[in-house]
C-alpha positions in Angstrom: -192.9 -194.5 207.0 -190.4 -191.4 207.8 -188.3 -189.7 205.0 -184.4 -191.1 204.7 -183.1 -187.6 204.9 -185.1 -184.1 203.9 -182.7 -183.4 201.0 -184.0 -186.6 199.3 -187.3 -186.7 199.9 -187.9 -184.3 197.3 -186.4 -186.6 194.7 -188.6 -189.8 195.4 -190.8 -189.3 198.3 -193.3 -191.8 196.9 -190.4 -194.4 196.7 -190.4 -193.8 201.0 -194.1 -195.6 200.7 -192.7 -199.4 201.6 -194.8 -199.7 205.0 -193.4 -201.4 208.0 -195.1 -204.8 209.0 -194.0 -207.6 211.4 -191.5 -210.2 210.6 -189.0 -211.7 212.2 -186.7 -210.1 214.2 -182.8 -209.7 213.2 -180.0 -211.8 215.1 -178.9 -211.1 218.7 -175.2 -210.6 218.3 -174.3 -214.0 219.8 -176.4 -215.4 216.7 -174.8 -213.3 214.2 -172.9 -214.9 211.5 -171.1 -211.4 210.9 -170.7 -210.8 214.6 -168.9 -213.7 215.0 -165.8 -213.1 212.5 -163.7 -210.8 214.6 -163.4 -207.6 212.8 -163.8 -204.1 214.5 -167.1 -202.8 215.3 -168.8 -199.9 214.6 -171.7 -199.7 217.0 -174.2 -196.9 216.0 -178.0 -196.6 217.4 -180.8 -194.5 215.5 -183.7 -193.2 217.2 -186.4 -191.7 215.1 -184.0 -189.6 212.9 -181.8 -188.8 215.9 -178.2 -191.0 215.7 -175.6 -191.9 218.3 -172.0 -192.3 216.6 -168.7 -192.3 218.2 -166.6 -189.5 217.3 -163.7 -191.3 216.1 -163.3 -194.8 214.6 -160.0 -196.4 213.4 -159.8 -197.6 209.4 -159.8 -200.8 207.9 -162.5 -203.6 207.2 -165.5 -202.8 210.0 -168.3 -204.7 211.1 -171.5 -202.0 211.2 -173.8 -203.2 213.8 -176.9 -200.3 213.4 -179.4 -200.4 216.6 -182.6 -198.8 215.7 -184.4 -198.5 219.5 -187.0 -195.5 217.8 -190.6 -196.2 216.6 -190.1 -195.6 213.1 -188.1 -197.6 210.2 -184.6 -195.9 209.3 -183.0 -196.1 205.8 -179.7 -194.8 206.2 -176.7 -193.5 203.8 -172.6 -193.3 204.5 -170.8 -191.1 202.7 -167.2 -190.2 202.9 -167.0 -186.2 202.4 -164.9 -185.3 199.5 -161.3 -183.9 200.7 -162.2 -180.4 199.8 -165.6 -180.3 201.5 -165.1 -179.3 205.1 -167.2 -181.4 207.7 -169.4 -177.9 208.6 -170.2 -177.5 205.2 -171.1 -181.0 204.6 -173.1 -181.2 208.2 -175.1 -177.7 206.7 -175.2 -178.9 203.0 -177.2 -182.3 204.1 -179.1 -180.9 207.4 -182.9 -181.1 207.9 -183.7 -177.7 206.1 -181.4 -178.2 202.6 -184.0 -178.6 199.9 -181.9 -180.3 197.2 -178.8 -182.3 197.2 -175.3 -180.1 197.2 -173.1 -179.8 194.2 -170.7 -182.4 195.3 -173.2 -185.1 196.7 -172.1 -187.4 194.3 -168.7 -186.6 194.6 -168.2 -188.5 197.9 -167.7 -191.8 198.5 -170.6 -194.6 199.4 -168.4 -197.2 201.2 -171.8 -199.3 201.9 -174.0 -199.4 204.9 -176.8 -201.5 206.2 -180.1 -201.7 204.8 -183.7 -200.8 205.9 -183.8 -201.5 209.8 -186.9 -201.6 211.5 -187.9 -200.7 215.0 -186.2 -203.0 217.7 -184.2 -204.7 215.2 -180.5 -204.4 214.3 -178.7 -204.5 210.9 -175.3 -205.5 210.2 -173.0 -205.2 207.3 -169.1 -205.3 207.0 -167.5 -202.3 205.0 -164.0 -200.8 204.2 -163.4 -197.9 206.1 -160.4 -195.4 204.3 -159.4 -192.4 206.8 -161.0 -189.3 206.1 -164.6 -187.6 207.2 -168.3 -189.2 207.2 -171.5 -188.4 207.4 -174.4 -190.8 208.5 -177.2 -189.6 206.7 -180.9 -190.1 208.3 -183.3 -187.1 208.8 -180.4 -185.3 209.4 -176.7 -185.4 209.3 -174.0 -187.3 212.0 -170.0 -186.5 211.4 -167.6 -189.1 212.2 -163.7 -189.4 211.1 -162.0 -192.3 210.3 -157.9 -192.7 211.4 -155.4 -194.0 209.9 -154.5 -197.1 212.1 -151.0 -198.8 212.7 -153.2 -202.0 213.7 -152.2 -205.0 211.2 -154.8 -204.7 208.7 -157.5 -207.4 208.4 -158.7 -206.0 205.0 -157.0 -209.2 203.2 -159.3 -211.7 205.1 -162.5 -211.6 202.9 -165.6 -213.0 205.0 -167.1 -216.4 204.0 -169.8 -215.8 202.2 -172.9 -217.9 200.8 -173.7 -215.9 197.7 -172.2 -213.1 195.7 -175.1 -210.3 194.3 -174.0 -208.0 191.0 -175.7 -204.2 190.7 -175.5 -202.5 187.7 -177.1 -200.1 185.3 -180.4 -200.8 186.2 -180.4 -204.5 187.5 -179.2 -207.0 189.8 -177.4 -210.3 189.6 -178.7 -212.9 192.2 -177.3 -216.5 192.6 -179.0 -219.2 190.5 -180.4 -220.5 193.8 -181.3 -219.3 197.0 -182.2 -221.2 199.9 -183.9 -220.4 203.1 -181.9 -219.5 206.6 -179.3 -217.1 207.9 -176.7 -215.9 205.1 -173.6 -213.9 204.4 -173.9 -212.6 200.7 -170.9 -210.4 199.2 -172.6 -207.6 197.1 -170.3 -205.5 194.7 -171.5 -202.2 192.9 -170.0 -203.2 189.4 -171.8 -200.4 187.7 -171.2 -196.8 186.9 -172.8 -194.8 189.6 -174.0 -195.8 192.9 -176.4 -198.2 193.9 -177.8 -200.2 196.7 -179.5 -203.4 197.3 -182.7 -202.9 199.5 -184.8 -206.5 200.2 -188.2 -207.0 200.6 -190.4 -210.1 201.9 -193.3 -210.6 200.2 -195.9 -213.3 201.7 -197.3 -214.3 198.4 -196.0 -214.6 194.8 -195.8 -211.0 192.6 -194.2 -209.6 189.3 -191.7 -206.9 189.5 -194.4 -204.6 188.2 -197.1 -205.6 190.6 -193.9 -205.1 193.3 -192.9 -201.6 192.3 -196.7 -200.3 192.2 -197.2 -201.5 195.9 -194.0 -200.0 196.8 -195.2 -196.8 195.3 -198.5 -197.0 196.6 -199.7 -194.6 199.7 -202.0 -196.6 199.9 -201.8 -199.0 202.7 -203.9 -201.4 201.5 -203.3 -201.7 198.1 -203.2 -204.8 196.0 -201.6 -205.3 192.7 -203.7 -205.8 190.1 -204.5 -209.2 189.2 -204.1 -210.3 192.8 -201.1 -210.5 195.0 -200.7 -209.3 199.0 -201.2 -205.5 200.3 -198.6 -203.2 201.0 -198.8 -203.5 204.4 -197.9 -207.2 204.2 -194.8 -206.6 202.4 -191.8 -206.2 204.5 -188.2 -205.0 204.3 -185.7 -207.4 205.5 -182.3 -205.8 204.9 -179.8 -205.4 202.4 -176.7 -203.2 201.5 -176.7 -199.3 201.8 -175.4 -197.0 198.9 -172.3 -198.4 196.8 -169.8 -196.4 195.1 -168.8 -198.2 191.6 -166.2 -200.5 192.2 -166.6 -201.1 195.9 -167.8 -204.3 197.7 -169.2 -205.0 200.9 -170.9 -207.7 202.9 -174.5 -208.2 204.4 -176.5 -210.6 206.8 -179.7 -211.7 205.7 -182.2 -214.2 207.5 -184.4 -215.3 204.9 -187.8 -217.2 205.4 -189.3 -219.3 202.3 -191.3 -217.1 199.7 -191.1 -214.0 197.4 -188.2 -211.3 197.8 -188.4 -207.7 196.1 -184.8 -206.2 195.2 -185.2 -202.7 194.8 -183.0 -199.9 194.8 -183.8 -196.1 195.8 -180.5 -194.2 195.1 -181.8 -191.9 192.9 -180.6 -190.3 189.9 -179.1 -186.4 190.0 -180.6 -185.7 186.1 -184.1 -186.9 186.6 -184.3 -187.4 190.1 -186.1 -190.5 190.1 -184.9 -193.3 192.4 -183.3 -196.3 190.4 -186.3 -198.4 191.0 -188.8 -196.2 188.3 -185.7 -196.7 185.8 -186.1 -200.3 186.0 -183.8 -201.3 189.2 -186.4 -203.5 190.5 -186.2 -207.3 190.6 -188.0 -210.2 192.1 -186.9 -213.7 193.4 -187.7 -217.1 194.9 -186.6 -218.5 198.2 -186.9 -222.4 198.7 -190.1 -224.0 197.1 -193.1 -221.9 196.5 
């Protein structure tokens, strides 16, 4: 699997060893729950590390439609640049030649974004965009500006959801019962540092310890100790991108019955380790097992 962005690969290269395998495609816009809610849309297209994004968009509650037309999986980040950091400086600091995160990186705001998006799929999320300069980060950095809008705000209209998920140090809180099917989740970061929710489907039951070993394995045929699926059988199925503390975003998931792994690959700035390696990995079941 390709890297997230070059600067972060030093911090958690191993954590991006999740293989790409066949799974049900994401819904077309006509079938998508989020696409039918009437929010302004920010359409982004990714192609093997290259990103096409509009130069300017209006502020407000926004539907992100992230289409991956390339051959490699994409695990992007959206960051609002701190006011004191110039756009050119930020792009240079987070470009392909960067070897470590800039000192200002965690001073930025992460409003949420789509999760891992496989080739040929379109991931959707609803996030709140405030005026300022933003970067979409993949293998490099692409800038756009969010402008203050005179239009009637839609932020007061909250999407109807099927469940809520809390992120915190170092764990997740899911609904007590999760049924199969397409649904919208409200995701809130109740922690003190940024977090994300990456969902991975497993065809067989697996423990959190086995799941972490699989995700970190560089062997596509690796199987967990005690049995279970091999690394090439577990599949990323969406989630929500980096969220700053106190921020809420919404994601659409289409869940088959089975076992799901929840994992956070946000890295700890002090140790460089992904949160998954600090315990932020969990397993839950959907439907009958």
